[in-house]
ZADO-1210 file (C-alpha; in nm, 4 decimals, padded with zeros to 6 digits):
<atoms>
<atom x="09.3942" y="05.5641" z="11.5467" code="MET" pos="1"/>
<atom x="09.4974" y="05.5736" z="11.1601" code="LYS" pos="2"/>
<atom x="09.4446" y="05.8351" z="10.9541" code="VAL" pos="3"/>
<atom x="09.4876" y="05.8473" z="10.5942" code="LEU" pos="4"/>
<atom x="09.6072" y="06.1845" z="10.4787" code="VAL" pos="5"/>
<atom x="09.5791" y="06.2480" z="10.0735" code="THR" pos="6"/>
<atom x="09.7887" y="06.5210" z="09.9457" code="GLY" pos="7"/>
<atom x="10.0226" y="06.4418" z="10.1904" code="SER" pos="8"/>
<atom x="10.3163" y="06.5576" z="09.9972" code="ALA" pos="9"/>
<atom x="10.1879" y="06.8967" z="09.9266" code="GLY" pos="10"/>
<atom x="10.2426" y="07.1861" z="10.0981" code="PHE" pos="11"/>
<atom x="09.9525" y="07.2127" z="10.3461" code="ILE" pos="12"/>
<atom x="09.9688" y="06.8165" z="10.3576" code="GLY" pos="13"/>
<atom x="10.3253" y="06.7910" z="10.5010" code="GLY" pos="14"/>
<atom x="10.2523" y="06.9795" z="10.7569" code="HIS" pos="15"/>
<atom x="09.9151" y="06.8320" z="10.8686" code="VAL" pos="16"/>
<atom x="10.1168" y="06.4727" z="10.8964" code="VAL" pos="17"/>
<atom x="10.3712" y="06.6476" z="11.1209" code="ARG" pos="18"/>
<atom x="10.0868" y="06.7859" z="11.4012" code="GLN" pos="19"/>
<atom x="09.8831" y="06.4245" z="11.3222" code="LEU" pos="20"/>
<atom x="10.2429" y="06.2581" z="11.4374" code="LEU" pos="21"/>
<atom x="10.2111" y="06.5316" z="11.7395" code="LYS" pos="22"/>
<atom x="09.8834" y="06.4513" z="11.8334" code="HIS" pos="23"/>
<atom x="09.9903" y="06.1029" z="11.8795" code="SER" pos="24"/>
<atom x="09.7881" y="05.9553" z="11.5481" code="TYR" pos="25"/>
<atom x="09.9296" y="05.6642" z="11.2961" code="GLN" pos="26"/>
<atom x="09.9334" y="05.8504" z="10.9666" code="VAL" pos="27"/>
<atom x="09.9354" y="05.6463" z="10.6325" code="LYS" pos="28"/>
<atom x="10.0477" y="05.9548" z="10.3802" code="ALA" pos="29"/>
<atom x="09.9086" y="05.8401" z="10.0443" code="MET" pos="30"/>
<atom x="10.0527" y="06.0545" z="09.7246" code="HIS" pos="31"/>
<atom x="10.0945" y="06.0074" z="09.4074" code="LEU" pos="32"/>
<atom x="10.3134" y="05.7782" z="09.1817" code="PRO" pos="33"/>
<atom x="10.7102" y="05.9001" z="09.1301" code="ASN" pos="34"/>
<atom x="10.5944" y="06.2428" z="09.3684" code="GLU" pos="35"/>
<atom x="10.8698" y="06.4607" z="09.5367" code="ASN" pos="36"/>
<atom x="10.8371" y="06.3138" z="09.8864" code="LEU" pos="37"/>
<atom x="11.0679" y="06.5919" z="10.0515" code="ALA" pos="38"/>
<atom x="10.8049" y="06.6958" z="10.2967" code="ASN" pos="39"/>
<atom x="10.7650" y="06.3465" z="10.4200" code="LEU" pos="40"/>
<atom x="11.1830" y="06.2852" z="10.4272" code="GLN" pos="41"/>
<atom x="11.2405" y="06.1172" z="10.7839" code="GLY" pos="42"/>
<atom x="10.9112" y="06.0786" z="10.9267" code="LEU" pos="43"/>
<atom x="10.7512" y="05.7974" z="11.0858" code="PRO" pos="44"/>
<atom x="10.4697" y="05.7205" z="10.8651" code="VAL" pos="45"/>
<atom x="10.3619" y="05.4175" z="10.6443" code="GLU" pos="46"/>
<atom x="10.3503" y="05.5907" z="10.3020" code="THR" pos="47"/>
<atom x="10.1227" y="05.4668" z="09.9925" code="VAL" pos="48"/>
<atom x="10.1236" y="05.5192" z="09.6274" code="ALA" pos="49"/>
<atom x="09.7746" y="05.6166" z="09.5012" code="ALA" pos="50"/>
<atom x="09.5504" y="05.8531" z="09.3210" code="ASP" pos="51"/>
<atom x="09.1915" y="05.9502" z="09.4349" code="ILE" pos="52"/>
<atom x="09.0577" y="05.9323" z="09.0525" code="THR" pos="53"/>
<atom x="09.1751" y="05.5424" z="09.0690" code="ASP" pos="54"/>
<atom x="08.8969" y="05.4046" z="09.3155" code="ARG" pos="55"/>
<atom x="09.0557" y="05.0873" z="09.3167" code="ALA" pos="56"/>
<atom x="09.4084" y="05.1894" z="09.4566" code="SER" pos="57"/>
<atom x="09.2076" y="05.4427" z="09.6546" code="LEU" pos="58"/>
<atom x="09.0378" y="05.1812" z="09.8743" code="LYS" pos="59"/>
<atom x="09.3410" y="04.9586" z="09.9253" code="LEU" pos="60"/>
<atom x="09.4969" y="05.2984" z="10.0986" code="ALA" pos="61"/>
<atom x="09.1731" y="05.3299" z="10.2925" code="MET" pos="62"/>
<atom x="09.1137" y="04.9990" z="10.4273" code="GLU" pos="63"/>
<atom x="09.2823" y="04.9695" z="10.7501" code="ASP" pos="64"/>
<atom x="09.2089" y="05.3670" z="10.8062" code="CYS" pos="65"/>
<atom x="08.9964" y="05.5246" z="11.0508" code="ASP" pos="66"/>
<atom x="08.9653" y="05.8794" z="10.9814" code="TYR" pos="67"/>
<atom x="09.0147" y="06.0796" z="10.6275" code="VAL" pos="68"/>
<atom x="09.1869" y="06.3935" z="10.5614" code="ILE" pos="69"/>
<atom x="09.1287" y="06.4566" z="10.1950" code="HIS" pos="70"/>
<atom x="09.3534" y="06.7525" z="10.1186" code="LEU" pos="71"/>
<atom x="09.4560" y="06.6028" z="09.7632" code="ALA" pos="72"/>
<atom x="09.3647" y="06.8599" z="09.4513" code="ALA" pos="73"/>
<atom x="09.5215" y="07.0502" z="09.1579" code="ILE" pos="74"/>
<atom x="09.5454" y="07.4363" z="09.2257" code="TYR" pos="75"/>
<atom x="09.6584" y="07.5788" z="08.8708" code="LYS" pos="76"/>
<atom x="09.6261" y="07.8761" z="08.7042" code="LEU" pos="77"/>
<atom x="09.6549" y="07.6635" z="08.3959" code="TRP" pos="78"/>
<atom x="09.6001" y="07.3095" z="08.2777" code="LEU" pos="79"/>
<atom x="09.7076" y="07.1383" z="07.9376" code="PRO" pos="80"/>
<atom x="09.3768" y="06.9025" z="07.9614" code="ASP" pos="81"/>
<atom x="09.1489" y="07.1389" z="08.1124" code="PRO" pos="82"/>
<atom x="08.9155" y="06.8702" z="08.2088" code="LEU" pos="83"/>
<atom x="09.1781" y="06.7544" z="08.4571" code="LEU" pos="84"/>
<atom x="09.0676" y="07.0093" z="08.7182" code="MET" pos="85"/>
<atom x="08.7287" y="06.8666" z="08.7380" code="ASP" pos="86"/>
<atom x="08.8194" y="06.4872" z="08.7237" code="LYS" pos="87"/>
<atom x="09.0930" y="06.5256" z="09.0247" code="VAL" pos="88"/>
<atom x="08.9229" y="06.8286" z="09.2199" code="ASN" pos="89"/>
<atom x="08.5522" y="06.7227" z="09.1861" code="VAL" pos="90"/>
<atom x="08.5245" y="06.3539" z="09.0481" code="GLN" pos="91"/>
<atom x="08.8291" y="06.2443" z="09.3047" code="GLY" pos="92"/>
<atom x="08.6560" y="06.4044" z="09.6100" code="THR" pos="93"/>
<atom x="08.3061" y="06.2039" z="09.5130" code="ARG" pos="94"/>
<atom x="08.5089" y="05.8915" z="09.5184" code="ASN" pos="95"/>
<atom x="08.6926" y="05.9945" z="09.8351" code="VAL" pos="96"/>
<atom x="08.3675" y="06.0305" z="10.0197" code="LEU" pos="97"/>
<atom x="08.1792" y="05.7070" z="09.8770" code="GLU" pos="98"/>
<atom x="08.5000" y="05.4962" z="09.9610" code="LEU" pos="99"/>
<atom x="08.4906" y="05.6473" z="10.3349" code="ALA" pos="100"/>
<atom x="08.1101" y="05.5549" z="10.3443" code="LYS" pos="101"/>
<atom x="08.1250" y="05.2208" z="10.2194" code="GLU" pos="102"/>
<atom x="08.4503" y="05.1407" z="10.4473" code="LEU" pos="103"/>
<atom x="08.2656" y="05.2700" z="10.7814" code="ASP" pos="104"/>
<atom x="08.5379" y="05.5435" z="10.7880" code="ILE" pos="105"/>
<atom x="08.4599" y="05.7368" z="11.1311" code="LYS" pos="106"/>
<atom x="08.5241" y="06.0734" z="10.9517" code="ARG" pos="107"/>
<atom x="08.6345" y="06.2370" z="10.6833" code="VAL" pos="108"/>
<atom x="08.7630" y="06.6332" z="10.6911" code="VAL" pos="109"/>
<atom x="08.7422" y="06.7888" z="10.3500" code="TYR" pos="110"/>
<atom x="08.9715" y="07.0701" z="10.2287" code="THR" pos="111"/>
<atom x="08.7513" y="07.3075" z="10.0751" code="SER" pos="112"/>
<atom x="08.8982" y="07.6345" z="09.9683" code="SER" pos="113"/>
<atom x="08.8996" y="08.0079" z="10.0967" code="ILE" pos="114"/>
<atom x="08.7970" y="08.0595" z="09.6880" code="ALA" pos="115"/>
<atom x="08.4799" y="07.9020" z="09.7631" code="ARG" pos="116"/>
<atom x="08.3958" y="08.1514" z="10.0046" code="PHE" pos="117"/>
<atom x="08.6293" y="08.4445" z="09.8727" code="GLY" pos="118"/>
<atom x="08.5331" y="08.7013" z="09.5956" code="GLY" pos="119"/>
<atom x="08.2778" y="08.9262" z="09.7811" code="GLN" pos="120"/>
<atom x="08.4142" y="09.2064" z="09.6673" code="GLY" pos="121"/>
<atom x="08.6194" y="09.5236" z="09.7872" code="SER" pos="122"/>
<atom x="08.5981" y="09.5229" z="10.1838" code="GLY" pos="123"/>
<atom x="08.3839" y="09.2613" z="10.2156" code="ILE" pos="124"/>
<atom x="08.5595" y="08.9758" z="10.4574" code="ASP" pos="125"/>
<atom x="08.4038" y="08.6267" z="10.3359" code="ALA" pos="126"/>
<atom x="08.2718" y="08.3786" z="10.6267" code="THR" pos="127"/>
<atom x="08.1411" y="08.0708" z="10.6157" code="GLU" pos="128"/>
<atom x="07.8135" y="08.2042" z="10.5047" code="LYS" pos="129"/>
<atom x="07.9009" y="08.3934" z="10.1757" code="SER" pos="130"/>
<atom x="07.7740" y="08.2448" z="09.9118" code="PRO" pos="131"/>
<atom x="07.9991" y="08.1159" z="09.6158" code="PHE" pos="132"/>
<atom x="08.1150" y="08.4536" z="09.4216" code="ALA" pos="133"/>
<atom x="08.4281" y="08.3358" z="09.2198" code="LEU" pos="134"/>
<atom x="08.2108" y="08.1401" z="08.9326" code="GLY" pos="135"/>
<atom x="08.1632" y="08.4252" z="08.7475" code="ILE" pos="136"/>
<atom x="08.5333" y="08.4744" z="08.6835" code="THR" pos="137"/>
<atom x="08.5007" y="08.1226" z="08.4848" code="GLY" pos="138"/>
<atom x="08.8519" y="08.0204" z="08.6421" code="ASP" pos="139"/>
<atom x="08.8227" y="07.6381" z="08.6751" code="PRO" pos="140"/>
<atom x="09.0256" y="07.6162" z="09.0055" code="TYR" pos="141"/>
<atom x="08.7231" y="07.7558" z="09.2310" code="PRO" pos="142"/>
<atom x="08.4693" y="07.6304" z="09.0280" code="ILE" pos="143"/>
<atom x="08.5953" y="07.2797" z="09.0772" code="SER" pos="144"/>
<atom x="08.7135" y="07.3347" z="09.4632" code="LYS" pos="145"/>
<atom x="08.3339" y="07.4566" z="09.4846" code="ALA" pos="146"/>
<atom x="08.1753" y="07.1698" z="09.3523" code="ALA" pos="147"/>
<atom x="08.3825" y="06.8932" z="09.5301" code="GLY" pos="148"/>
<atom x="08.3063" y="07.1509" z="09.8686" code="HIS" pos="149"/>
<atom x="07.9337" y="07.0791" z="09.7430" code="GLU" pos="150"/>
<atom x="07.9399" y="06.7305" z="09.7114" code="ILE" pos="151"/>
<atom x="08.1233" y="06.7210" z="10.0754" code="ALA" pos="152"/>
<atom x="07.8264" y="06.9289" z="10.2357" code="VAL" pos="153"/>
<atom x="07.5659" y="06.7194" z="10.0798" code="LYS" pos="154"/>
<atom x="07.7584" y="06.3730" z="10.1999" code="ALA" pos="155"/>
<atom x="07.6793" y="06.5591" z="10.5771" code="ALA" pos="156"/>
<atom x="07.3730" y="06.6595" z="10.4728" code="ASN" pos="157"/>
<atom x="07.2702" y="06.2694" z="10.3656" code="ASP" pos="158"/>
<atom x="07.4131" y="06.1421" z="10.7278" code="GLY" pos="159"/>
<atom x="07.7961" y="06.0926" z="10.6878" code="GLN" pos="160"/>
<atom x="08.0506" y="06.2354" z="10.9446" code="ASP" pos="161"/>
<atom x="08.2467" y="06.4781" z="10.7549" code="VAL" pos="162"/>
<atom x="08.3941" y="06.8356" z="10.8707" code="VAL" pos="163"/>
<atom x="08.5215" y="07.0884" z="10.5718" code="ILE" pos="164"/>
<atom x="08.8256" y="07.2702" z="10.6250" code="CYS" pos="165"/>
<atom x="08.8947" y="07.6191" z="10.3744" code="ALA" pos="166"/>
<atom x="09.2229" y="07.7174" z="10.4141" code="PRO" pos="167"/>
<atom x="09.3348" y="08.1101" z="10.3218" code="THR" pos="168"/>
<atom x="09.6694" y="08.1631" z="10.1775" code="GLY" pos="169"/>
<atom x="09.9544" y="07.9411" z="10.3550" code="PRO" pos="170"/>
<atom x="10.2575" y="08.0781" z="10.4146" code="LEU" pos="171"/>
<atom x="10.5843" y="07.9515" z="10.6049" code="GLY" pos="172"/>
<atom x="10.8412" y="07.6553" z="10.5023" code="PRO" pos="173"/>
<atom x="10.7978" y="07.3679" z="10.3139" code="GLY" pos="174"/>
<atom x="10.6240" y="07.5540" z="10.0030" code="ASP" pos="175"/>
<atom x="10.7854" y="07.2919" z="09.7409" code="ILE" pos="176"/>
<atom x="10.6602" y="07.3990" z="09.4179" code="SER" pos="177"/>
<atom x="10.6155" y="07.6718" z="09.5010" code="PRO" pos="178"/>
<atom x="10.2379" y="07.7939" z="09.5448" code="THR" pos="179"/>
<atom x="10.1798" y="08.2090" z="09.3721" code="PRO" pos="180"/>
<atom x="10.2081" y="08.3428" z="09.7371" code="THR" pos="181"/>
<atom x="10.5662" y="08.1642" z="09.7988" code="GLY" pos="182"/>
<atom x="10.6726" y="08.2707" z="09.4424" code="ARG" pos="183"/>
<atom x="10.5413" y="08.6294" z="09.5334" code="PHE" pos="184"/>
<atom x="10.7401" y="08.6139" z="09.8295" code="ILE" pos="185"/>
<atom x="11.0689" y="08.5141" z="09.6414" code="LEU" pos="186"/>
<atom x="11.0609" y="08.7268" z="09.3884" code="THR" pos="187"/>
<atom x="10.9718" y="09.0164" z="09.7001" code="CYS" pos="188"/>
<atom x="11.2905" y="08.8310" z="09.8296" code="ALA" pos="189"/>
<atom x="11.5511" y="08.8513" z="09.4859" code="THR" pos="190"/>
<atom x="11.4208" y="09.1716" z="09.3345" code="MET" pos="191"/>
<atom x="11.5172" y="09.5635" z="09.3562" code="PRO" pos="192"/>
<atom x="11.1592" y="09.6594" z="09.2426" code="ILE" pos="193"/>
<atom x="10.7898" y="09.4475" z="09.2945" code="ILE" pos="194"/>
<atom x="10.5198" y="09.5266" z="09.1032" code="THR" pos="195"/>
<atom x="10.1664" y="09.5347" z="09.3246" code="SER" pos="196"/>
<atom x="09.8117" y="09.4898" z="09.2169" code="LEU" pos="197"/>
<atom x="09.5206" y="09.6617" z="09.4544" code="ASP" pos="198"/>
<atom x="09.4197" y="09.3195" z="09.5981" code="SER" pos="199"/>
<atom x="09.4371" y="09.1750" z="09.9339" code="ALA" pos="200"/>
<atom x="09.4176" y="08.8438" z="10.0600" code="VAL" pos="201"/>
<atom x="09.3859" y="08.6277" z="10.4119" code="ASN" pos="202"/>
<atom x="09.6734" y="08.4567" z="10.4782" code="PHE" pos="203"/>
<atom x="09.8210" y="08.2485" z="10.7913" code="ALA" pos="204"/>
<atom x="10.1106" y="08.0335" z="10.8735" code="ASP" pos="205"/>
<atom x="10.0811" y="07.7257" z="10.7032" code="VAL" pos="206"/>
<atom x="10.1638" y="07.5164" z="11.0686" code="ARG" pos="207"/>
<atom x="09.8298" y="07.6979" z="11.1891" code="ASP" pos="208"/>
<atom x="09.6175" y="07.5492" z="10.8768" code="ILE" pos="209"/>
<atom x="09.7562" y="07.2154" z="10.9633" code="ALA" pos="210"/>
<atom x="09.6924" y="07.1959" z="11.2860" code="LEU" pos="211"/>
<atom x="09.3255" y="07.3580" z="11.1930" code="GLY" pos="212"/>
<atom x="09.2919" y="07.0297" z="10.9975" code="HIS" pos="213"/>
<atom x="09.3830" y="06.8035" z="11.3084" code="VAL" pos="214"/>
<atom x="09.1303" y="07.0300" z="11.5587" code="LEU" pos="215"/>
<atom x="08.8739" y="07.0235" z="11.2819" code="ALA" pos="216"/>
<atom x="08.9244" y="06.6205" z="11.3096" code="LEU" pos="217"/>
<atom x="08.8679" y="06.6302" z="11.7212" code="GLU" pos="218"/>
<atom x="08.6344" y="06.9290" z="11.7949" code="LYS" pos="219"/>
<atom x="08.4592" y="07.0096" z="11.4540" code="GLY" pos="220"/>
<atom x="08.0748" y="06.9565" z="11.4222" code="VAL" pos="221"/>
<atom x="08.0071" y="06.7336" z="11.1149" code="SER" pos="222"/>
<atom x="07.8354" y="06.9532" z="10.8124" code="GLY" pos="223"/>
<atom x="08.0350" y="07.2655" z="10.9399" code="GLU" pos="224"/>
<atom x="08.2671" y="07.4177" z="10.7679" code="SER" pos="225"/>
<atom x="08.5745" y="07.6490" z="10.8593" code="TYR" pos="226"/>
<atom x="08.8160" y="07.9226" z="10.7319" code="LEU" pos="227"/>
<atom x="09.1011" y="07.8402" z="10.8470" code="LEU" pos="228"/>
<atom x="09.3245" y="08.1518" z="10.8327" code="GLY" pos="229"/>
<atom x="09.4205" y="08.4827" z="11.0295" code="HIS" pos="230"/>
<atom x="09.4849" y="08.8175" z="10.8483" code="LYS" pos="231"/>
<atom x="09.4435" y="09.0299" z="10.5930" code="ASN" pos="232"/>
<atom x="09.7019" y="09.1713" z="10.4093" code="LEU" pos="233"/>
<atom x="09.7330" y="09.3906" z="10.0420" code="SER" pos="234"/>
<atom x="09.9609" y="09.2328" z="09.8041" code="ILE" pos="235"/>
<atom x="10.1540" y="09.5683" z="09.9073" code="ARG" pos="236"/>
<atom x="10.1946" y="09.4767" z="10.2604" code="GLN" pos="237"/>
<atom x="10.2613" y="09.1514" z="10.2190" code="LEU" pos="238"/>
<atom x="10.5674" y="09.3095" z="10.0031" code="ALA" pos="239"/>
<atom x="10.6353" y="09.5433" z="10.3126" code="GLU" pos="240"/>
<atom x="10.6055" y="09.2734" z="10.5304" code="THR" pos="241"/>
<atom x="10.8759" y="09.0853" z="10.3181" code="VAL" pos="242"/>
<atom x="11.1017" y="09.3823" z="10.3054" code="SER" pos="243"/>
<atom x="11.1057" y="09.4299" z="10.6551" code="GLU" pos="244"/>
<atom x="11.1384" y="09.0893" z="10.7615" code="VAL" pos="245"/>
<atom x="11.4702" y="09.0839" z="10.5425" code="LEU" pos="246"/>
<atom x="11.5651" y="09.4670" z="10.7042" code="GLY" pos="247"/>
<atom x="11.5913" y="09.6049" z="10.3745" code="VAL" pos="248"/>
<atom x="11.3915" y="09.8772" z="10.1597" code="LYS" pos="249"/>
<atom x="11.2296" y="09.7749" z="09.8330" code="LYS" pos="250"/>
<atom x="11.0732" y="10.0120" z="09.5701" code="ILE" pos="251"/>
<atom x="10.7227" y="09.8591" z="09.4921" code="ILE" pos="252"/>
<atom x="10.4931" y="10.0312" z="09.2714" code="ILE" pos="253"/>
<atom x="10.1913" y="09.9839" z="09.1720" code="PRO" pos="254"/>
<atom x="10.0274" y="09.8139" z="08.8721" code="VAL" pos="255"/>
<atom x="09.6570" y="09.9193" z="08.7286" code="PRO" pos="256"/>
<atom x="09.4857" y="09.6244" z="08.6993" code="PHE" pos="257"/>
<atom x="09.3595" y="09.7411" z="08.2916" code="ALA" pos="258"/>
<atom x="09.7721" y="09.7047" z="08.2144" code="LEU" pos="259"/>
<atom x="09.7883" y="09.3707" z="08.3607" code="VAL" pos="260"/>
<atom x="09.4967" y="09.2299" z="08.2379" code="SER" pos="261"/>
<atom x="09.5585" y="09.3013" z="07.9145" code="ILE" pos="262"/>
<atom x="09.9179" y="09.1412" z="07.9994" code="SER" pos="263"/>
<atom x="09.7707" y="08.8456" z="08.0772" code="SER" pos="264"/>
<atom x="09.6246" y="08.7889" z="07.7414" code="TYR" pos="265"/>
<atom x="10.0057" y="08.7509" z="07.6290" code="PHE" pos="266"/>
<atom x="10.1448" y="08.5217" z="07.9226" code="THR" pos="267"/>
<atom x="09.8346" y="08.2275" z="07.8638" code="LEU" pos="268"/>
<atom x="09.8803" y="08.2316" z="07.5113" code="SER" pos="269"/>
<atom x="10.2719" y="08.2377" z="07.5693" code="TYR" pos="270"/>
<atom x="10.1881" y="07.8818" z="07.8105" code="SER" pos="271"/>
<atom x="09.9223" y="07.7937" z="07.5870" code="GLN" pos="272"/>
<atom x="10.1035" y="07.7656" z="07.2835" code="TRP" pos="273"/>
<atom x="10.4658" y="07.7898" z="07.3862" code="ILE" pos="274"/>
<atom x="10.6128" y="07.7373" z="07.7246" code="SER" pos="275"/>
<atom x="10.2889" y="07.4837" z="07.7915" code="ARG" pos="276"/>
<atom x="10.3956" y="07.5891" z="08.1419" code="LYS" pos="277"/>
<atom x="10.2197" y="07.7909" z="08.4210" code="ASP" pos="278"/>
<atom x="10.1614" y="08.1090" z="08.3543" code="PRO" pos="279"/>
<atom x="10.2236" y="08.3575" z="08.6148" code="LEU" pos="280"/>
<atom x="09.8751" y="08.4969" z="08.5691" code="PHE" pos="281"/>
<atom x="09.6552" y="08.5239" z="08.3801" code="THR" pos="282"/>
<atom x="09.2995" y="08.6645" z="08.3213" code="PRO" pos="283"/>
<atom x="09.0258" y="08.5130" z="08.5496" code="THR" pos="284"/>
<atom x="09.3464" y="08.4974" z="08.8242" code="SER" pos="285"/>
<atom x="09.3412" y="08.8637" z="08.7494" code="ILE" pos="286"/>
<atom x="08.9506" y="08.8759" z="08.7471" code="HIS" pos="287"/>
<atom x="08.9719" y="08.6854" z="09.1104" code="ILE" pos="288"/>
<atom x="09.2518" y="08.9254" z="09.2419" code="ALA" pos="289"/>
<atom x="09.0645" y="09.2065" z="09.1456" code="LYS" pos="290"/>
<atom x="08.7223" y="09.1071" z="09.3520" code="LEU" pos="291"/>
<atom x="08.9947" y="08.9918" z="09.6544" code="GLY" pos="292"/>
<atom x="09.0248" y="08.7289" z="09.8954" code="LEU" pos="293"/>
<atom x="08.9908" y="08.8649" z="10.2349" code="THR" pos="294"/>
<atom x="08.7565" y="08.6652" z="10.5610" code="ALA" pos="295"/>
<atom x="08.6874" y="08.6869" z="10.8665" code="ASP" pos="296"/>
<atom x="08.8463" y="08.3450" z="11.0413" code="CYS" pos="297"/>
<atom x="08.6946" y="08.4504" z="11.3429" code="SER" pos="298"/>
<atom x="08.4838" y="08.0587" z="11.3702" code="LYS" pos="299"/>
<atom x="08.7782" y="07.8338" z="11.3420" code="ALA" pos="300"/>
<atom x="08.9864" y="08.0874" z="11.5991" code="VAL" pos="301"/>
<atom x="08.6477" y="08.0977" z="11.8751" code="ASN" pos="302"/>
<atom x="08.5290" y="07.6767" z="11.8045" code="GLU" pos="303"/>
<atom x="08.8223" y="07.4741" z="11.7168" code="LEU" pos="304"/>
<atom x="09.0631" y="07.7024" z="11.8980" code="GLY" pos="305"/>
<atom x="09.2601" y="07.7812" z="11.5717" code="LEU" pos="306"/>
<atom x="09.6290" y="07.9437" z="11.6621" code="PRO" pos="307"/>
<atom x="09.7344" y="08.2749" z="11.5043" code="GLN" pos="308"/>
<atom x="10.0616" y="08.2625" z="11.4783" code="THR" pos="309"/>
<atom x="10.2222" y="08.6466" z="11.3411" code="PRO" pos="310"/>
<atom x="10.2588" y="08.6553" z="10.9648" code="LEU" pos="311"/>
<atom x="10.6326" y="08.8132" z="11.0086" code="ASP" pos="312"/>
<atom x="10.7141" y="08.4550" z="11.1846" code="VAL" pos="313"/>
<atom x="10.5617" y="08.2698" z="10.8904" code="ALA" pos="314"/>
<atom x="10.7556" y="08.4908" z="10.6119" code="ILE" pos="315"/>
<atom x="11.0643" y="08.4265" z="10.7684" code="ALA" pos="316"/>
<atom x="11.0797" y="08.0748" z="10.8025" code="ASP" pos="317"/>
<atom x="10.9665" y="08.0874" z="10.4774" code="ALA" pos="318"/>
<atom x="11.2484" y="08.2639" z="10.3478" code="LEU" pos="319"/>
<atom x="11.5034" y="08.0571" z="10.5658" code="ILE" pos="320"/>
<atom x="11.3387" y="07.7416" z="10.3968" code="TRP" pos="321"/>
<atom x="11.3975" y="07.8721" z="10.0565" code="PHE" pos="322"/>
<atom x="11.7213" y="07.9885" z="10.1143" code="SER" pos="323"/>
<atom x="11.8144" y="07.6310" z="10.2796" code="LYS" pos="324"/>
<atom x="11.6273" y="07.4572" z="09.9829" code="ASN" pos="325"/>
<atom x="11.8286" y="07.6487" z="09.7217" code="ASP" pos="326"/>
<atom x="11.5395" y="07.7660" z="09.5782" code="TYR" pos="327"/>
<atom x="11.7308" y="08.1560" z="09.6388" code="ILE" pos="328"/>
<atom x="12.1251" y="08.1583" z="09.4554" code="LYS" pos="329"/>
<atom x="12.2506" y="08.5287" z="09.5643" code="CYS" pos="330"/>
<atom x="12.5089" y="08.4699" z="09.8251" code="SER" pos="331"/>
<atom x="12.4623" y="08.8311" z="09.9631" code="SER" pos="332"/>
<atom x="12.0806" y="08.7301" z="09.9667" code="LEU" pos="333"/>
<atom x="12.1501" y="08.4108" z="10.2004" code="LYS" pos="334"/>
<atom x="12.3505" y="08.6080" z="10.4424" code="ARG" pos="335"/>
<atom x="12.1291" y="08.7991" z="10.4901" code="ARG" pos="336"/>
<atom x="11.8596" y="08.5574" z="10.5108" code="ILE" pos="337"/>
<atom x="12.0769" y="08.3277" z="10.7994" code="GLU" pos="338"/>
<atom x="12.0612" y="08.6376" z="11.0217" code="GLY" pos="339"/>
<atom x="11.7016" y="08.6336" z="11.0460" code="ILE" pos="340"/>
<atom x="11.6020" y="08.5828" z="11.4016" code="LYS" pos="341"/>
<atom x="11.2547" y="08.3692" z="11.4424" code="THR" pos="342"/>
<atom x="11.0717" y="08.0365" z="11.5706" code="ALA" pos="343"/>
<atom x="11.2131" y="07.6733" z="11.5220" code="SER" pos="344"/>
<atom x="11.1934" y="07.5673" z="11.1760" code="LEU" pos="345"/>
<atom x="10.9468" y="07.2222" z="11.1879" code="THR" pos="346"/>
<atom x="11.1509" y="07.1460" z="10.8637" code="GLN" pos="347"/>
</atoms>
């Protein structure tokens, strides 16, 4: 059986490809033209350059496949073109599902997000039954992912075989961008003083999240959503876990939301008018942090058999990968990371 994986070169996507290969699937790894393919290097897959916003190239990529796992999306705090998020995350998802129906694809696994379910408020864990709560923030990412999610739900309600996966915060090797969480891990490793907000997020080993997609392909119920995650951690606890893995003591300073909210307008303005690059945080991302992204992921554990790898293993493997791939320059820190004992890497 052949599976097309959109977004195959990304952090989660590269691991989904590996898990599919372990389960003896043929894989067609779809990527954007000129995309960095480091996460696919050396893998026995068929690669194809295509774009989910271009129906012609997408149809060619899908034509000889039995299944599709649709991960391709834009996850950015800010974009020069704000309409691009909607074009990719919403219209791109519609293209995938419509073409899958036209081509009689047996099943589509759509990758939603914790952003569709999270943000229920301090002390309230999201579940697959939680209403969309992050629309009030005005952040284009959760709004676009929620819209794509509803397109997938409607397709399933109309009779198409569609299963929905909603990853929480992935941790582990292969964070090529890196993601905001990966950047925070690097900051915790390299800086003597760490600042943290009073916020909490559900995290999981990226390899467990990837396996969850394969389990959803094989065991998921059409029309159902599955939160793929493991453990809720405060930002302070995440920083402390990174420090413990490294075997060092870090100074962690709590920062009030009011102060960060004010500074976020300056970081956003700097991106908009000067750097034209991703800011570290934005007013809307701070609003999301205040609401929190904790979750109860027991449904995926109980119904799919989602594994729950300890987060210190995921963090250790992330640090080792970052060090080996020169995201960390300090020689003494690299030596310290070399001494970490952990599960063998898959990268």
